[in-house]
C-alpha positions as CSV (number, residue, x, y, z in Angstrom):
1,X,0.0,0.0,0.0
2,X,1.3,3.4,-0.9
3,X,0.1,6.9,0.1
4,X,-1.5,9.2,-2.3
5,X,-2.9,12.8,-2.5
6,X,-6.2,11.8,-0.9
7,X,-4.6,10.1,2.2
8,X,-5.1,11.6,5.6
9,X,-1.4,12.3,5.5
10,X,-1.4,14.1,2.1
11,X,0.1,17.2,3.7
12,X,3.1,15.2,5.0
13,X,3.4,13.5,1.6
14,X,3.6,16.9,-0.1
15,X,6.2,18.1,2.4
16,X,8.2,15.0,2.0
17,X,8.3,15.5,-1.7
18,X,9.6,19.1,-1.3
19,X,12.4,17.9,1.0
20,X,13.4,15.0,-1.2
21,X,13.4,17.2,-4.3
22,X,15.5,19.9,-2.6
23,X,18.1,17.4,-1.4
24,X,18.4,15.5,-4.7
25,X,21.8,15.6,-6.3
26,X,22.8,14.3,-9.7
27,X,25.7,14.4,-12.1
28,X,28.7,12.6,-13.6
29,X,32.1,11.9,-12.1
30,X,35.3,12.7,-14.2
31,X,35.6,8.9,-14.7
32,X,32.1,8.8,-16.3
33,X,30.0,7.4,-13.4
34,X,26.5,8.8,-13.5
35,X,24.9,9.4,-10.1
36,X,21.7,10.5,-8.6
37,X,21.1,10.5,-4.8
38,X,19.5,12.3,-1.9
39,X,21.8,14.0,0.5
40,X,20.5,13.9,4.1
41,X,21.0,17.6,4.5
42,X,22.4,20.1,2.0
43,X,24.8,21.8,4.5
44,X,25.6,19.3,7.3
45,X,25.6,16.0,5.2
46,X,26.0,16.8,1.5
47,X,27.3,13.3,0.5
48,X,25.6,9.9,0.0
49,X,25.3,7.9,3.2
50,X,24.5,4.2,3.0
51,X,21.6,3.5,5.3
52,X,20.2,7.0,4.8
53,X,20.0,6.2,1.1
54,X,18.1,3.0,1.9
55,X,15.5,5.1,3.8
56,X,15.4,7.8,1.1
57,X,14.6,5.1,-1.4
58,X,11.7,3.9,0.7
59,X,10.4,7.4,0.9
60,X,10.9,8.1,-2.8
61,X,9.0,4.9,-3.5
62,X,5.8,6.8,-2.5
63,X,6.4,10.0,-4.5
64,X,8.6,8.9,-7.5
65,X,9.5,5.2,-7.8
66,X,12.0,6.1,-10.6
67,X,14.0,8.2,-8.2
68,X,13.9,5.4,-5.7
69,X,15.5,3.2,-8.3
70,X,18.2,5.8,-9.2
71,X,19.0,6.2,-5.5
72,X,19.7,2.5,-5.1
73,X,21.5,2.2,-8.5
74,X,23.9,5.0,-7.5
75,X,24.5,3.3,-4.2
76,X,25.3,0.1,-6.1
77,X,27.6,1.9,-8.5
78,X,29.9,2.7,-5.5
79,X,30.5,-1.0,-4.8
80,X,34.2,-1.7,-4.6
81,X,36.0,-4.7,-6.2
82,X,35.9,-6.4,-2.8
83,X,32.1,-6.2,-2.8
84,X,32.0,-3.6,0.0
85,X,29.8,-0.6,-0.2
86,X,31.0,2.0,2.3
87,X,29.3,4.2,4.8
88,X,29.8,7.5,2.9
89,X,30.5,8.2,-0.8
90,X,31.9,11.5,-1.9
91,X,30.5,11.9,-5.4
92,X,31.1,15.6,-6.0
93,X,34.3,16.3,-4.0
94,X,36.6,14.7,-1.5
95,X,35.7,14.7,2.2
96,X,35.8,18.2,3.6
97,X,39.1,19.1,5.4
98,X,37.2,19.8,8.7
99,X,35.9,16.2,8.7
100,X,38.9,14.4,7.3
101,X,40.1,13.3,10.7
102,X,36.7,12.1,11.9
103,X,35.6,10.3,8.8
104,X,36.8,6.7,8.3
105,X,38.8,7.4,5.1
106,X,42.2,5.8,4.3
107,X,43.4,9.0,2.6
108,X,42.2,12.6,2.1
109,X,41.0,12.0,-1.5
110,X,39.2,8.7,-0.9
111,X,36.0,8.2,-3.0
112,X,34.4,6.3,-0.1
113,X,34.8,5.6,3.6
114,X,36.3,2.2,4.5
115,X,33.6,1.2,7.1
116,X,30.1,0.0,6.8
117,X,26.6,0.8,8.1
118,X,23.6,-1.5,8.8
119,X,23.4,-3.7,5.7
120,X,19.7,-3.1,4.9
121,X,20.2,-2.8,1.2
122,X,18.8,-6.2,0.2
123,X,15.4,-5.6,1.9
124,X,15.1,-2.1,0.5
125,X,16.1,-3.2,-3.1
126,X,13.4,-5.9,-3.0
127,X,10.8,-3.4,-1.8
128,X,11.6,-0.9,-4.6
129,X,11.8,-3.7,-7.2
130,X,8.4,-5.1,-6.3
131,X,6.8,-1.6,-6.6
132,X,8.5,-1.0,-10.0
133,X,7.8,-4.4,-11.4
134,X,11.1,-4.1,-13.3
135,X,12.7,-7.6,-13.5
136,X,16.0,-6.1,-14.8
137,X,16.2,-3.8,-11.8
138,X,15.6,-6.8,-9.5
139,X,18.3,-8.8,-11.3
140,X,20.8,-5.9,-10.8
141,X,20.0,-5.7,-7.1
142,X,20.4,-9.5,-6.6
143,X,23.9,-9.3,-8.1
144,X,24.9,-6.2,-6.1
145,X,23.5,-7.4,-2.8
146,X,24.9,-10.9,-3.2
147,X,28.4,-9.5,-3.8
148,X,28.0,-7.2,-0.8
149,X,26.8,-10.1,1.4
150,X,29.8,-12.2,0.2
151,X,32.1,-9.5,1.4
152,X,30.4,-9.4,4.8
153,X,30.5,-13.1,5.2
154,X,34.2,-13.2,4.3
155,X,35.4,-10.2,6.2
156,X,33.0,-9.7,9.1
157,X,31.1,-12.9,10.0
158,X,31.7,-15.2,12.9
159,X,31.2,-19.0,12.8
160,X,27.5,-18.6,13.5
161,X,27.1,-16.1,10.6
162,X,26.5,-12.9,12.7
163,X,28.7,-10.0,11.7
164,X,30.9,-7.7,13.8
165,X,31.6,-4.0,14.0
166,X,34.9,-2.2,14.8
167,X,33.4,1.2,15.7
168,X,30.1,2.3,17.1
169,X,29.4,4.6,14.2
170,X,29.1,1.5,12.0
171,X,25.8,0.9,13.7
172,X,24.5,4.2,12.5
173,X,24.0,5.1,16.2
174,X,27.2,7.0,16.6
175,X,27.3,7.9,20.4
176,X,24.9,5.2,21.6
177,X,25.4,4.5,25.3
178,X,25.4,0.7,24.5
179,X,29.2,0.9,24.1
180,X,30.1,3.4,26.8
181,X,31.4,0.6,29.2
182,X,33.8,-1.2,26.9
183,X,35.0,1.9,25.1
184,X,35.3,4.3,28.1
185,X,37.4,7.3,27.2
186,X,37.4,6.2,23.5
187,X,33.6,6.4,23.2
188,X,32.1,8.6,20.5
189,X,32.7,11.6,20.3
190,X,35.3,11.9,23.2
191,X,38.8,12.8,22.3
192,X,39.8,9.1,22.7
193,X,37.6,8.2,19.7
194,X,40.3,9.7,17.5
195,X,42.7,7.2,19.0
196,X,40.3,4.4,18.2
197,X,40.0,5.6,14.6
198,X,43.8,5.9,14.3
199,X,44.3,2.3,15.5
200,X,41.8,1.1,12.9
201,X,43.1,3.3,10.1
202,X,46.6,1.9,10.6
203,X,45.1,-1.5,9.9
204,X,43.1,-0.3,6.9
205,X,39.8,-0.6,8.8
206,X,40.3,-4.3,8.3
207,X,38.0,-6.0,10.8
208,X,40.0,-9.3,11.0
209,X,43.3,-7.4,11.5
210,X,41.7,-5.1,14.2
211,X,40.4,-8.1,16.1
212,X,43.7,-10.0,15.8
213,X,45.5,-7.0,17.2
214,X,43.3,-6.7,20.2
215,X,41.2,-3.8,19.0
216,X,37.6,-3.0,19.9
217,X,34.9,-5.0,18.2
218,X,31.3,-6.0,19.0
219,X,28.4,-7.9,17.7
220,X,25.6,-5.3,17.3
221,X,21.9,-5.9,17.5
222,X,20.8,-3.3,14.9
223,X,23.6,-4.2,12.4
224,X,22.6,-7.9,12.6
225,X,18.9,-7.1,12.4
226,X,19.6,-5.3,9.1
227,X,21.9,-8.2,8.1
228,X,19.0,-10.7,8.5
229,X,16.5,-8.3,6.8
230,X,19.1,-8.0,3.9
231,X,18.9,-11.8,3.5
232,X,15.1,-11.8,3.6
233,X,15.2,-9.2,0.8
234,X,17.7,-11.2,-1.2
235,X,15.2,-14.1,-1.0
236,X,12.5,-11.8,-2.4
237,X,15.0,-10.9,-5.2
238,X,15.2,-14.5,-6.2
239,X,18.4,-15.8,-4.5
240,X,17.8,-19.5,-4.0
241,X,19.6,-20.0,-0.6
242,X,18.8,-16.6,1.0
243,X,15.6,-17.7,2.8
244,X,17.3,-20.5,4.5
245,X,20.3,-18.3,5.4
246,X,17.9,-15.7,7.0
247,X,16.3,-18.5,9.0
248,X,19.6,-19.8,10.3
249,X,20.9,-16.3,11.1
250,X,17.7,-15.5,13.0
251,X,18.2,-18.7,15.2
252,X,21.9,-17.7,15.9
253,X,20.8,-14.1,16.6
254,X,18.3,-15.1,19.2
255,X,20.6,-17.6,20.7
256,X,23.5,-15.1,21.1
257,X,21.9,-11.7,21.6
258,X,18.5,-12.2,23.2
259,X,18.4,-11.9,27.0
260,X,15.6,-14.3,28.0
261,X,15.6,-12.9,31.6
262,X,15.2,-9.3,30.4
263,X,13.1,-10.1,27.3
264,X,15.1,-7.8,25.0
265,X,18.2,-7.9,22.8
266,X,21.5,-6.6,23.9
267,X,24.9,-6.1,22.0
268,X,27.8,-8.4,22.7
269,X,31.1,-6.7,23.7
270,X,34.7,-7.6,22.7
271,X,35.1,-10.1,25.5
272,X,31.8,-11.8,24.7
273,X,30.0,-10.0,27.5
274,X,26.4,-8.9,27.1
275,X,26.1,-5.1,27.2
276,X,22.9,-4.6,29.1
277,X,22.0,-1.1,28.2
278,X,18.4,-0.6,27.0
279,X,18.3,1.3,23.7
280,X,15.9,1.2,20.7
281,X,18.3,-1.2,19.0
282,X,17.0,-3.9,21.4
283,X,13.6,-3.4,19.9
284,X,14.7,-3.4,16.2
285,X,14.5,-7.2,15.8
286,X,10.7,-6.8,15.8
287,X,11.1,-6.1,12.1
288,X,12.5,-9.6,11.4
289,X,9.9,-11.8,9.7
290,X,11.2,-15.0,11.3
291,X,11.5,-13.6,14.8
292,X,9.5,-16.0,17.1
293,X,6.2,-14.4,18.0
294,X,6.6,-15.1,21.7
295,X,9.8,-13.0,21.7
296,X,8.2,-10.2,19.8
297,X,5.2,-10.0,22.2
298,X,7.6,-9.8,25.2
299,X,9.6,-7.0,23.6
300,X,6.4,-5.1,22.8
301,X,4.6,-5.6,26.1
302,X,7.5,-5.5,28.5
303,X,9.6,-2.8,26.9
304,X,8.2,-0.9,23.9
305,X,4.8,-0.1,25.5
306,X,6.2,0.7,28.9
307,X,5.4,4.5,29.4
308,X,8.4,4.8,31.7
309,X,10.9,3.4,29.1
310,X,10.0,3.8,25.5
311,X,6.3,4.6,25.1
312,X,6.8,8.3,25.8
313,X,4.6,11.1,24.3
314,X,6.6,11.1,21.0
315,X,8.0,7.5,20.7
316,X,10.4,5.9,20.2
317,X,13.3,7.4,22.2
318,X,16.7,6.2,21.1
319,X,17.6,5.2,24.7
320,X,15.2,4.0,27.3
321,X,14.1,6.8,29.6
322,X,14.9,4.5,32.6
323,X,18.6,4.5,31.7
324,X,21.0,6.9,33.5
325,X,22.4,7.9,30.1
326,X,19.0,9.1,28.8
327,X,19.0,12.7,27.8
328,X,15.8,13.7,25.8
329,X,17.3,17.0,24.4
330,X,20.6,18.3,23.3
331,X,23.6,16.5,24.7
332,X,27.1,17.8,23.9
333,X,30.7,16.8,24.6
334,X,32.6,20.0,24.2
335,X,31.0,21.4,21.0
336,X,30.1,18.0,19.5
337,X,26.6,16.6,19.7
338,X,26.3,13.1,21.3
339,X,23.7,11.5,19.2
340,X,21.3,8.6,19.9
341,X,21.2,9.0,23.7
342,X,17.5,9.9,24.1
343,X,15.9,11.8,21.2
344,X,13.5,10.1,18.8
345,X,14.9,9.5,15.3
346,X,12.6,8.2,12.5
347,X,15.0,5.5,11.5
348,X,13.8,3.6,14.5
349,X,10.1,4.2,13.9
350,X,10.3,2.2,10.7
351,X,11.7,-0.9,12.2
352,X,9.3,-0.9,15.1
353,X,6.2,-0.2,13.0
354,X,7.2,-3.2,10.8
355,X,7.2,-5.4,14.0
356,X,3.9,-4.0,15.3
357,X,2.3,-4.7,12.0
358,X,3.7,-8.2,11.8
359,X,2.4,-9.0,15.3
360,X,-1.0,-7.4,14.7
361,X,-0.8,-4.4,17.1
362,X,-3.2,-2.3,15.0
363,X,-4.1,0.4,17.6
364,X,-0.5,0.7,18.8
365,X,0.8,1.0,15.2
366,X,-1.7,3.7,14.4
367,X,-0.8,5.6,17.6
368,X,2.9,5.4,16.7
369,X,2.2,6.6,13.1
370,X,0.0,9.4,14.4
371,X,2.6,10.5,16.9
372,X,5.2,10.5,14.1
373,X,3.0,12.6,11.9
374,X,2.4,14.9,14.8
375,X,6.2,15.4,15.2
376,X,6.5,16.4,11.5
377,X,3.5,18.7,11.6
378,X,4.7,20.4,14.8
379,X,8.5,20.6,14.1
380,X,9.0,19.9,10.4
381,X,11.4,17.3,8.9
382,X,14.1,17.7,11.6
383,X,17.0,15.3,12.1
384,X,15.7,14.1,15.5
385,X,13.1,15.1,18.1
386,X,12.7,15.5,21.9
387,X,10.5,12.5,22.8
388,X,8.8,14.4,25.6
389,X,8.1,17.8,24.0
390,X,8.3,17.1,20.3
391,X,10.9,19.8,19.8
392,X,12.8,19.4,16.6
393,X,16.6,19.4,16.7
394,X,19.7,19.0,14.5
395,X,19.5,19.4,10.8
396,X,16.5,21.0,9.1
397,X,14.9,19.4,6.0
398,X,16.5,16.1,7.0
399,X,15.7,13.6,4.2
400,X,15.5,10.5,6.4
401,X,12.6,12.0,8.3
402,X,10.5,11.8,5.1
403,X,10.3,8.1,6.0
404,X,7.2,9.3,7.9
405,X,5.3,8.6,4.7
406,X,6.4,5.0,4.7
407,X,5.5,4.7,8.4
408,X,2.0,6.1,7.7
409,X,1.6,3.6,4.9
410,X,2.6,0.7,7.1
411,X,0.1,1.8,9.8
412,X,-2.7,1.9,7.2
413,X,-2.2,-1.7,6.3
414,X,-2.0,-3.2,9.8
415,X,-4.1,-6.3,10.2
416,X,-6.7,-6.4,13.0
417,X,-5.9,-9.9,14.2
418,X,-2.8,-10.5,16.3
419,X,-0.5,-13.5,15.8
420,X,-1.0,-16.1,18.6
421,X,1.9,-16.5,20.9
422,X,3.6,-19.8,19.9
């Protein structure tokens, strides 16, 4: 189901179109590569970011499916010979000097950063391909995603198939409190984070080398949720073994990262320890199709719908309000914002709405969609929002926040009958 001009959310649809159009960039590189992508923000984030582009494509799918296809094709065109698609691609000019030390580049004129983001591409490509009905586009995606997954399996996967990260910004949740304990003075964006980056840069941001040399690494809940969703998407794109792979990964994921006592998922630290900090990432597995229903219901009823933790006035906060690290508004270290420590970002809303829909929580889904639309109507397409007051913060005209139209469409197609608890 897709939104249209007669939807109850037509004003948000029109506003999303204006933001997406304003942030669209296209051109040709000196080597002849043609590109078209949506920058998250014209001033703050002028480049193409991996998982932002995935969400941009989902939003474009409602207003101009051809742009959605171009967004993903441009992302695919950045794929390196190894199969990797990096976090950030600098189509128009090298990374700005002011960010050269804080971006994960191997040299100043690098075309792309050397680290990853949550590998959601397979699921998103399948979604756009199904809307377009273009078999050739689906075939392109299957080839690109398969090569990307082969890279991750070769370079990042453990024996059980789950993949690791070497920096918290690879999760997309840069300063998440989930990694405060193992990182300490090196946590993002403290001064020590530059030392962590330098350690990794000297090893070419090579995960296996970093682990072998005793560097920080972790098994992240959100990254592996996206990894599983990527395999689910690859199955929809026609890859024969992908469905079985997604099922096996889901089993390993539950076995390793689900805390049965707490009823939520937690990341695993470098020593194999469970990092028991309650963030929205622990709710993200709700989006996985093969997640057992009993686990999903526990996450929803014991955590998501708890008005003291996540079900605030404008859900879903990036960190549970019960955590000592929770800060609903601006949170700075020196002059640098510490992201994902309390405010609501619409990246998370999409994952959670998928889970609520899957489990049949119709009223809760519509409430979350309505609260999301209320944020947009009150504060505009801001980068993130205070979950208590709804105040918009960070970048203005932030393209990922146009995912509000996808969230509204999900809520409109929620079934009325809940899955039974197995």
